[in-house]
N, C-alpha and C positions, 0 to 999 in steps of 0.2 A: 850264422846258424851254429847251434851246438848239437852234439850227438847225445841223445837220451838213452839211458840204460833201461830200455823196454824190451821185454822178451818178444823177439820176432822169429817165428818159425821158418820164414824164408831164409835159406842159407846165404850168409855173407851180406845180408841186406840191413842197412842202417836205418835208424829212425832219427830224423833231424827235427830240431825245434827252433822256432824263431818267435820272438815276442810279438812283433807286428809286421805285417806285409800287406801288399795289395790283395793277393790271393795265393793260396798254396798251389793252385794250378800254375800260376806264373813262375813260381820257383821250380815246379816240376819240369816245365819246359826247359829251363836252364840246365837242370840235372841230366835230362835225357841226352842232351848234346855232349855230355861227358861219358855216356855209355854206362849208366848205372844198371845194377842187376834188378831182376824182378823181386818185388817185395819192399823196395825202398819206399820210405814214408817221409813226408814233410808235414809237420804239425805246427799250427800257429795259435798263439794266444788271442790274436785279434786280426781281422781282415778289414781293410778299408774299402775293398771292392769285391766282396764275396759275390760269386755269380750264381744265378739260378739256371734252370734248363732253357729259358728263353731270355733274350738279350735285355728285355725291358724289366726283368725281375732280378732282384738282389737278395742275397742271403744276409739277413740282419742278425747280428750277434753282439752281445756285450762282451767287454774285455775279460778274458780268462774265465768265462762262465760256461762255455760250451766246447764240445770236441769238434775241432775243425782240422781236417787233414786231407791229403791226397796220397793215394797208394798208386805206385807205378808198376805196371805189368807189361812184359814184352808179349807181343802178339803170339810169338812162337811157343810161349808157355801157357797159352790158353787151351784147354782141352776141347773147346767147341768154338763156334763162330764168335769173334769178339763183340758182335752186336748184342750178345746175351749178357755182357758184363754188368749192366745196370741191374738186371734181374738177380744175378748171382750175388751182387753186393747187397741188395736189399734183403735177400733171403738170409745171407750171412748175418746181417745186423739183427733181423728178427729172431733168428735162432739163438744168437748170443744173449739177447735181452731175455728170452724165455728161459734158457737153460741156466744162465748165471744169476739172473736177477728176478726171475719169476714174473716178469712183465710181459703180458701177451699183447702182441701188436698184429696189424695187418699191413699188407703191401698194396699200395695203390699203383696200378700199372702206369708208367714203367719204373718210376723212380722215387716214390715217397713211402715212408714208413709212418703209419698212423696208429694212435691209441685212442680208441673210442671216437673215431672220426676226426680227431684232432691231429695236426701235423707235428710229429716228433722228430723226424729226420728227413733230409733231402739228399739225393744222390745225383751227381753230374758226371758223366763220362765223356771224355774227348779222346779222339785218336790223333796221334802225331808221330811221324817218323818211325813206324814199326812198334810203337808203344800204345797202350791204353792207360789213360790217366783217370783214376777213380776218385773223384772229389766227394767227400762226405761231410755234412754238417749235422751233428746230433745235439739237440737241445738238452742240456744236462742240469745245470744249477741256476739258470736264469728263471726268475719268478714273474717278470712282467715283459710283455711284448708289444711292439707297435701294432696298430690295427692293420689287418690284412683283408683284401677284398673278398676272397673266396673261401678261405679255410682258416679255422682258429688254430693257433699254435699251442703246444704244450711242452713240458719238459719232464725229465726224469724226477726232478725234485718236486714238481707239482703233483706227480703221480705217487711217488713213494714217500714224500715228506722227509727227505734227508739229503745230505750232500753226497756227491759222487766224485771219485777220483778220476780225473780225465786220463791220466796215464794208464791206470788199470783198465778203464773201458777200452782204450786203444789196444792194449795187450790182449784183452779178451776177444775183441773183434778180429785181430790178426790171427789168433788161434783158430777161431771158427771159420774165418774167410779162407785160410790156407787149405783146410780140409774140403770145404764146399767148392772152392774154385778148382781143385784138382778132381773132385768127383764129377763136376759138370752140372748142367741144368736138368732138373727133373720136373716136368710140368705137373705131374700128379701131386708131388709134394708141395709145389708152389701153390697150386689151386686151392689147397686146404686153407690157405691163409690170404687168399686174394680178396681185397676189399671190393664190395658190391657184387660179388659173384651171385648169379641167378637173380639179379635185380635189373630194372630198366635204367639205362644210362643215356645221356646225351653225349655223343662222341664227335669231336671235331677232327676230320681227316686232314685238314689243311686246305682242302678245296670245298668241302661242304660239311654240314652237320647232319648226323643221322641219329635216330633213336632206335634202341633195340635192347635185347636182354644180353647181359654179359655172361656168357656161358663158362668162360675160363680162358686158359692159354693153350695154344697149340704146342706140339712137341718142340717146335723151333722158336717159341717165344712170342708168337703173334697173339694179339687179343682177338678172341672169337666172339662175334656179335651176331645174334639172330634178329633180323629186323621184323620178320613176320613169322607166325607160328609154322606155316607150311614151307618156309624157305630153309635152304641149307645155310648154316652159319658161315660168315665171311671172316677171314683172318686179316687183321690190319697190323702193320709193323711200324707205323709212325702216326702220330696224332696225339690228342689229349682228351681225357675224360673231363667234361665240363661239370657234370653232376651225376 
């Protein structure tokens, strides 16, 4: 790995780059055993085994076309419950794309960033040895994608019709992420950009599937679903929105 000269607002935190690896998550596991500081980043040009949120899913990306990285954060440096990390990461990415590039996106609970219902980015967070590893894949300059079962992918280049600098995108994300991670989770702000809010969804809890209206997120990051008009909304903290 080489050290990249990328502006990183986290004090003493390095940004590492490798041409090809199985997954930046794998390299992050190696680094935390060395006791790295919060804000350390591993970026890759290509991943042979990029992971999705579920074991049967992979993150597919062409070589050097997209932003692929893992951000390492110590649990003790999180202002709130570490379980909120995927939401903070998604909001940071959305805010960066809006403020720096005028690209308006929505967040699909809990870990996808969408542009006009198409998948632009995915987030995978894993806890290990007192750290949270924030893996992010952002489709940038790739123009064609393999078929996907449930959602159509897109990229920044398909949206804006130009190439993007991967290192600049990373620096912009770190700048926004640093501020938002320290500020903490704000359900009211998040709900303004929540995909499918006030719409009927099919939600898989892992034990059963339920239909209801997605009302928003609770202050602690749960997804609020109202199954019947007269019922109180229920908060769920694990599961998947199927549609």
